[in-house]
C-alpha positions as CSV (number, residue, x, y, z in Angstrom):
1,X,-13.1,8.8,-3.8
2,X,-14.0,5.2,-3.1
3,X,-11.4,2.7,-2.1
4,X,-11.0,-1.0,-1.2
5,X,-9.4,-2.5,1.9
6,X,-6.3,-4.7,2.1
7,X,-4.9,-6.7,5.0
8,X,-2.6,-4.8,7.4
9,X,-1.2,-5.5,10.8
10,X,-1.7,-2.6,13.1
11,X,1.5,-2.4,15.3
12,X,1.1,-3.2,19.0
13,X,4.0,-0.8,19.6
14,X,2.2,2.3,18.3
15,X,-1.3,3.3,19.2
16,X,-3.3,5.7,17.1
17,X,-5.9,8.1,18.6
18,X,-9.0,8.3,16.4
19,X,-11.7,10.9,16.8
20,X,-15.2,9.5,15.9
21,X,-17.8,12.1,14.7
22,X,-21.4,11.5,14.0
23,X,-25.0,12.6,14.8
24,X,-25.9,11.2,18.2
25,X,-29.4,9.7,18.7
26,X,-29.7,7.9,15.3
27,X,-26.2,6.4,15.2
28,X,-25.7,5.1,18.7
29,X,-25.5,1.4,17.5
30,X,-23.2,2.3,14.5
31,X,-20.9,4.4,16.7
32,X,-20.7,1.5,19.2
33,X,-19.7,-0.9,16.4
34,X,-17.0,1.6,15.2
35,X,-15.6,2.0,18.7
36,X,-15.3,-1.8,19.1
37,X,-13.7,-2.2,15.7
38,X,-11.1,0.5,16.6
39,X,-10.3,-1.1,19.9
40,X,-9.9,-4.5,18.3
41,X,-7.2,-3.0,16.0
42,X,-5.3,-1.5,18.9
43,X,-6.5,2.1,18.3
44,X,-7.8,4.6,20.8
45,X,-11.3,5.9,20.0
46,X,-12.3,9.3,21.3
47,X,-15.3,11.6,20.6
48,X,-18.4,13.1,22.0
49,X,-19.6,9.7,23.3
50,X,-18.3,11.1,26.6
51,X,-20.3,14.3,26.1
52,X,-23.5,13.1,24.4
53,X,-25.3,16.5,24.3
54,X,-24.8,18.6,21.2
55,X,-23.8,21.7,23.0
56,X,-21.7,24.6,21.8
57,X,-20.3,25.0,25.3
58,X,-18.4,21.7,24.6
59,X,-16.7,23.1,21.5
60,X,-13.3,24.0,23.1
61,X,-13.1,20.4,24.4
62,X,-14.0,19.0,20.9
63,X,-11.2,21.2,19.4
64,X,-8.7,19.9,21.9
65,X,-9.6,16.2,21.2
66,X,-9.4,16.7,17.4
67,X,-6.0,18.5,17.8
68,X,-4.6,15.5,19.8
69,X,-6.0,12.8,17.5
70,X,-4.1,11.1,14.7
71,X,-7.1,10.3,12.5
72,X,-10.6,11.7,12.1
73,X,-13.5,9.3,11.3
74,X,-17.0,10.6,10.4
75,X,-20.0,8.4,10.3
76,X,-23.0,9.5,8.2
77,X,-26.4,7.8,8.2
78,X,-29.5,9.7,7.1
79,X,-29.5,12.8,9.3
80,X,-27.6,16.1,9.0
81,X,-28.0,16.7,12.7
82,X,-28.7,19.6,15.1
83,X,-27.5,23.0,13.9
84,X,-24.7,24.8,15.8
85,X,-24.8,28.6,16.2
86,X,-22.7,28.7,13.0
87,X,-25.6,27.3,10.9
88,X,-23.8,24.0,10.4
89,X,-24.5,20.8,12.1
90,X,-22.1,19.9,14.9
91,X,-20.8,16.9,12.8
92,X,-20.3,19.2,9.8
93,X,-18.5,21.7,12.0
94,X,-16.2,19.1,13.5
95,X,-15.4,17.8,10.0
96,X,-14.4,21.3,8.8
97,X,-12.3,21.9,11.9
98,X,-10.5,18.6,11.3
99,X,-9.9,19.4,7.7
100,X,-8.4,22.8,8.5
101,X,-6.0,21.1,10.9
102,X,-5.1,18.7,8.1
103,X,-6.0,15.6,10.0
104,X,-6.3,12.4,7.9
105,X,-10.0,12.0,7.4
106,X,-12.0,8.9,6.4
107,X,-15.8,8.8,6.1
108,X,-18.2,5.9,6.5
109,X,-21.3,6.8,4.5
110,X,-24.6,4.9,4.5
111,X,-25.2,3.4,1.0
112,X,-29.0,4.0,0.9
113,X,-30.0,6.7,3.4
114,X,-33.4,7.1,1.6
115,X,-34.3,3.5,2.8
116,X,-33.8,4.2,6.5
117,X,-36.7,4.5,8.8
118,X,-38.2,8.0,9.0
119,X,-36.8,8.7,12.5
120,X,-33.3,8.0,11.0
121,X,-33.8,10.6,8.2
122,X,-34.2,14.4,8.1
123,X,-37.9,15.3,8.4
124,X,-37.8,18.7,6.6
125,X,-36.9,19.6,3.1
126,X,-34.3,22.0,4.3
127,X,-32.7,19.4,6.5
128,X,-32.6,16.9,3.7
129,X,-30.9,19.4,1.3
130,X,-28.3,20.1,3.9
131,X,-27.8,16.4,4.5
132,X,-27.3,15.6,0.8
133,X,-24.9,18.5,0.4
134,X,-22.8,17.3,3.3
135,X,-22.9,13.7,2.0
136,X,-21.7,14.8,-1.4
137,X,-18.9,16.9,0.2
138,X,-17.7,13.8,2.0
139,X,-17.8,11.7,-1.2
140,X,-16.0,14.3,-3.2
141,X,-13.4,15.5,-0.7
142,X,-12.5,12.5,1.5
143,X,-11.6,8.9,1.3
144,X,-14.9,7.0,2.1
145,X,-16.4,3.6,2.4
146,X,-20.1,2.6,2.3
147,X,-21.9,0.7,5.0
148,X,-25.5,-0.5,5.2
149,X,-26.1,-1.5,8.8
150,X,-24.5,-1.2,12.2
151,X,-23.8,-5.0,12.1
152,X,-21.6,-4.8,9.0
153,X,-19.9,-1.4,9.9
154,X,-17.3,-3.0,12.1
155,X,-16.1,-5.3,9.4
156,X,-16.1,-2.5,6.9
157,X,-13.9,-0.4,9.2
158,X,-11.5,-3.3,9.9
159,X,-10.9,-3.7,6.1
160,X,-10.7,0.0,5.3
161,X,-8.9,1.7,8.2
162,X,-5.7,-0.3,8.3
163,X,-5.0,0.4,4.6
164,X,-5.8,4.1,5.2
165,X,-3.4,4.2,8.1
166,X,-0.8,2.6,6.0
167,X,-1.2,5.2,3.2
168,X,-1.4,8.1,5.7
169,X,1.1,7.5,8.5
170,X,0.6,9.6,11.7
171,X,2.8,10.0,14.8
172,X,0.7,7.9,17.1
173,X,1.5,7.1,20.7
174,X,4.2,4.8,22.2
175,X,5.3,3.7,25.7
176,X,8.2,5.6,27.2
177,X,10.3,2.4,27.2
178,X,10.0,2.2,23.4
179,X,11.9,5.4,22.7
180,X,15.2,3.6,22.3
181,X,13.6,1.3,19.7
182,X,12.3,4.4,17.9
183,X,15.8,5.9,17.8
184,X,17.1,2.8,16.2
185,X,14.3,2.9,13.7
186,X,15.2,6.5,12.9
187,X,18.9,5.6,12.4
188,X,17.8,2.8,10.0
189,X,15.7,5.4,8.1
190,X,18.7,7.8,7.9
191,X,20.9,4.9,6.6
192,X,18.3,4.1,3.9
193,X,18.2,7.8,2.9
194,X,22.0,7.8,2.6
195,X,21.8,4.7,0.5
196,X,19.3,6.4,-1.8
197,X,21.8,9.3,-2.1
198,X,24.5,6.9,-3.1
199,X,22.2,5.2,-5.6
200,X,21.5,8.7,-7.1
201,X,25.2,9.5,-7.3
202,X,25.8,6.2,-9.1
203,X,23.0,7.0,-11.6
204,X,24.5,10.5,-12.2
205,X,27.9,8.9,-12.9
206,X,26.4,6.5,-15.4
207,X,24.4,9.3,-17.1
208,X,27.6,11.4,-17.4
209,X,29.3,8.6,-19.4
210,X,26.5,7.8,-21.8
211,X,27.2,7.9,-25.6
212,X,27.3,11.3,-27.3
213,X,23.7,12.2,-28.1
214,X,24.7,13.3,-31.6
215,X,25.5,9.7,-32.5
216,X,22.1,8.4,-31.5
217,X,18.7,8.3,-33.2
218,X,16.3,10.8,-31.8
219,X,13.4,13.2,-32.6
220,X,11.8,12.4,-35.9
221,X,14.1,9.4,-36.6
222,X,12.1,6.2,-37.1
223,X,12.0,3.2,-34.8
224,X,10.3,-0.1,-35.4
225,X,8.6,-1.7,-32.4
226,X,7.5,-5.4,-32.2
227,X,4.4,-6.5,-30.3
228,X,2.0,-9.4,-30.1
229,X,-1.8,-9.0,-30.3
230,X,-5.1,-10.8,-30.7
231,X,-6.4,-10.4,-34.2
232,X,-10.1,-11.0,-35.1
233,X,-10.9,-12.1,-38.6
234,X,-14.5,-13.1,-39.4
235,X,-15.2,-13.9,-35.8
236,X,-12.1,-16.0,-35.3
237,X,-9.3,-14.9,-33.0
238,X,-5.6,-15.6,-33.5
239,X,-2.5,-14.4,-31.7
240,X,0.1,-12.9,-34.1
241,X,3.2,-10.7,-34.0
242,X,3.2,-7.3,-35.6
243,X,5.3,-4.2,-35.7
244,X,4.6,-0.5,-35.5
245,X,6.7,2.1,-37.2
246,X,6.9,5.4,-35.3
247,X,9.4,8.1,-34.4
248,X,11.3,8.5,-31.1
249,X,9.3,11.7,-30.5
250,X,6.1,9.6,-30.7
251,X,7.5,7.1,-28.1
252,X,8.7,9.8,-25.7
253,X,5.4,11.8,-26.0
254,X,3.6,8.7,-24.9
255,X,5.9,7.9,-22.0
256,X,7.0,11.3,-20.8
257,X,3.9,12.5,-19.1
258,X,3.8,9.4,-16.9
259,X,7.3,10.1,-15.6
260,X,6.8,13.6,-14.3
261,X,6.6,11.8,-11.0
262,X,8.4,8.5,-10.3
263,X,6.7,5.6,-12.0
264,X,7.4,1.8,-12.3
265,X,8.5,0.2,-15.5
266,X,5.1,-1.3,-15.9
267,X,3.6,2.1,-16.3
268,X,6.1,3.0,-19.1
269,X,5.3,-0.2,-20.9
270,X,1.6,0.3,-20.7
271,X,1.9,3.8,-22.1
272,X,3.7,2.5,-25.2
273,X,1.1,-0.3,-25.6
274,X,-1.8,2.2,-25.4
275,X,-0.2,4.3,-28.1
276,X,0.3,1.3,-30.3
277,X,-3.3,0.2,-29.8
278,X,-4.5,3.3,-31.6
279,X,-2.7,2.3,-34.8
280,X,-2.5,-1.5,-34.4
281,X,-5.4,-2.3,-36.8
282,X,-3.6,-0.5,-39.6
283,X,-0.4,-2.3,-38.8
284,X,-2.0,-5.7,-38.9
285,X,-4.2,-5.0,-42.0
286,X,-1.0,-4.5,-44.0
287,X,-0.4,-8.2,-43.6
288,X,-3.9,-9.5,-42.8
289,X,-6.3,-7.3,-44.9
290,X,-9.4,-9.0,-43.6
291,X,-8.6,-8.3,-39.9
292,X,-11.4,-6.2,-38.4
293,X,-10.3,-5.8,-34.8
294,X,-7.1,-6.0,-32.7
295,X,-7.0,-6.4,-28.9
296,X,-4.5,-7.2,-26.1
297,X,-1.4,-5.4,-27.3
298,X,1.7,-6.8,-25.6
299,X,5.0,-5.1,-26.3
300,X,7.9,-7.5,-26.8
301,X,10.5,-7.5,-24.1
302,X,13.3,-6.7,-26.6
303,X,11.3,-3.7,-27.9
304,X,10.6,-2.4,-24.4
305,X,14.2,-2.7,-23.3
306,X,15.4,-0.9,-26.4
307,X,13.0,2.0,-25.7
308,X,14.0,2.2,-22.1
309,X,17.7,2.1,-22.7
310,X,17.6,4.4,-25.6
311,X,15.6,7.1,-23.7
312,X,18.1,6.8,-20.9
313,X,21.0,7.2,-23.3
314,X,19.4,10.3,-24.7
315,X,19.4,11.7,-21.2
316,X,15.6,11.9,-21.1
317,X,14.9,9.6,-18.2
318,X,16.9,8.3,-15.2
319,X,16.5,5.5,-12.6
320,X,14.7,6.5,-9.4
321,X,16.2,5.4,-6.1
322,X,12.7,4.2,-5.3
323,X,11.8,0.5,-5.6
324,X,8.6,-1.3,-4.8
325,X,8.4,-4.3,-2.4
326,X,9.1,-6.6,-5.4
327,X,12.3,-4.8,-6.3
328,X,11.0,-3.4,-9.6
329,X,12.9,-0.4,-11.0
330,X,11.1,3.0,-11.1
331,X,12.0,5.8,-13.5
332,X,11.6,9.6,-13.6
333,X,12.2,12.4,-16.1
334,X,15.5,14.2,-16.1
335,X,15.5,18.0,-16.4
336,X,16.4,17.6,-20.1
337,X,13.5,15.1,-20.4
338,X,11.0,17.5,-18.8
339,X,12.1,20.3,-21.2
340,X,11.9,18.0,-24.2
341,X,8.4,16.8,-23.2
342,X,7.2,20.3,-22.8
343,X,8.5,21.3,-26.3
344,X,6.7,18.3,-27.8
345,X,3.4,18.6,-26.0
346,X,2.9,22.2,-25.0
347,X,0.3,24.0,-27.2
348,X,1.6,27.1,-28.9
349,X,-0.4,30.0,-30.0
């Protein structure tokens, strides 16, 4: 799972303890850059830098440090490392222990280990196989970021770690005098939770007073949806309005799966546009027979609002109490909507 970094201000009020794991002799410069990057972000780096020998006698101390850390960082260059009595390298063993303790883990993986100098790579075939298996494990099971040299590792970490911390909050450490501030923050959080409850009560009240479903179009009843698109005719492109005729079941089958968890309105709109894209050429050719391609489907605002309000009136979706920083509304399936979606899409024998 590869991810990008966004700007984020690490709070000066809360300090995060980060365990840094790596092979020792080959990554001393890289580990130093990582330590400096963590310190510059107000984090507290810990690890076997204090205990440089790869020694199984230090394992209880390593476990204690991982238990106490908020985040676990693993650096991987071109070596698997010295094997522990378990048959795994010490770095691999530390990673497994951190994973079993459900610590948030982020890996920094060298992008071209095969180009490193021979002392920086595994010398034996067996060691290289173990290294590649561990590298693939980190790429498949953790959030990771590539680095190419110790000189750029610090900047890579400064871009990636703050976003990871933001997405994976941890308890952290605070000064004793800041406890009062934390209590106030907790009270604010409780007030927001109560506000969410009130919003949900209001939504339930609105849903209870919706029109009788028997009076509304539904199921196999037809609906006509307007949209704009780019139409290509003999190499020329023109923007035109078109319309798609479908059923309410078609619309809900496209939107429903995206609302099993809360989703923003933009996701709903995109789901309908993707469904229309599969039939848009036929729609357009009914008016422009020489059209050979259709791109950039954009659902009209009126059509989207009609779909959204109608599915709400049918009791299939409801507003979520969640809003993004821009204040956009999020939606989620009702229990009736979930049941309806299952009956539409589940495969019967």
